C-alpha positions as CSV (number, residue, x, y, z in Angstrom):
1,M,34.1,37.1,22.0
2,D,30.5,37.1,23.4
3,N,31.1,33.5,24.6
4,D,34.1,34.7,26.6
5,K,32.0,37.4,28.2
6,E,29.3,35.0,29.1
7,N,31.8,32.5,30.5
8,W,33.3,35.2,32.6
9,R,29.9,36.4,33.8
10,R,28.9,32.8,34.8
11,H,32.2,32.4,36.6
12,K,31.7,35.6,38.6
13,E,28.2,34.5,39.5
14,D,29.5,31.0,40.6
15,M,32.1,32.6,42.8
16,R,29.5,34.9,44.4
17,I,27.3,31.9,45.1
18,M,30.3,30.0,46.6
19,R,31.2,33.0,48.9
20,D,27.6,33.4,50.0
21,R,27.4,29.7,50.9
22,R,30.7,29.9,52.8
23,R,29.4,32.8,54.8
24,Q,26.2,30.9,55.6
25,R,28.2,27.9,56.8
26,L,30.3,30.2,59.1
27,K,27.1,31.7,60.5
28,E,25.9,28.2,61.4
29,A,29.2,27.5,63.1
30,I,28.9,30.8,65.0
31,R,25.5,29.8,66.3
32,N,26.9,26.5,67.4
33,F,29.8,28.1,69.2
34,R,27.8,30.8,70.8
35,G,25.5,28.0,72.1
36,M,28.6,26.5,73.7
37,G,29.4,29.8,75.5
38,F,31.9,31.3,73.1
39,E,32.0,35.0,72.5
40,V,31.9,35.7,68.7
41,V,32.2,39.3,67.5
42,E,31.5,40.4,64.0
43,I,34.4,42.8,63.3
44,S,33.1,43.3,59.7
45,P,31.0,41.1,57.3
46,Y,34.4,39.7,56.3
47,Q,36.0,39.1,59.8
48,Y,34.7,37.3,62.9
49,R,36.6,37.1,66.2
50,F,36.2,34.1,68.5
51,N,36.9,34.5,72.2
52,N,39.4,37.3,71.4
53,T,41.9,34.7,70.3
54,L,41.0,33.8,66.7
55,D,39.9,35.8,63.7
56,I,38.1,34.0,60.8
57,Y,37.9,35.5,57.3
58,P,35.1,33.6,55.6
59,S,35.5,35.0,52.1
60,N,38.9,33.5,51.5
61,K,38.8,30.8,54.3
62,R,41.8,32.2,56.2
63,F,42.4,32.6,59.9
64,H,44.6,34.7,62.2
65,D,45.6,33.2,65.6
66,L,45.9,36.4,67.8
67,T,47.7,34.7,70.6
68,K,50.5,33.3,68.4
69,D,50.3,36.0,65.7
70,T,50.1,33.4,63.0
71,R,47.9,33.1,60.0
72,G,46.8,30.2,57.9
73,D,44.4,28.5,55.6
74,I,41.1,26.7,56.3
75,R,40.4,25.5,52.8
76,D,40.4,21.7,53.3
77,Q,38.1,21.9,56.4
78,N,34.7,23.2,57.2
79,F,34.5,26.0,59.8
80,D,33.0,23.8,62.5
81,Q,35.8,21.2,62.2
82,F,38.5,23.8,62.2
83,L,37.1,25.7,65.2
84,R,36.7,22.5,67.2
85,H,40.2,21.5,66.4
86,F,41.6,25.0,67.2
87,F,39.9,25.2,70.6
88,G,40.6,21.5,71.5
89,L,37.0,20.3,71.4
90,A,36.1,16.8,70.3
91,K,32.9,16.5,68.3
92,K,30.4,14.4,70.4
93,T,29.4,11.1,68.9
94,T,26.4,9.1,69.8
95,K,26.7,5.4,70.4
96,L,23.7,3.2,69.7
């Protein structure tokens, strides 16, 4: 029984660490997009709005497209990739 409690405690801690890292990655994407001239508003620590068209929920990697009133999942992409795709931006590559 104590082993179950310890496993559960470890799982909860792992999930907390994962959510913290996810929020940090979104904050990096926010800095990048603000640098490109995007308006990003923190509605709450769990909701960010990009250019009044897209809400991102970092804790569960979900989004809400305000213009189409659709929601979806971002789980298989990082935030930067998703945002670039959503806003039609190609990631710049450098040729040697």
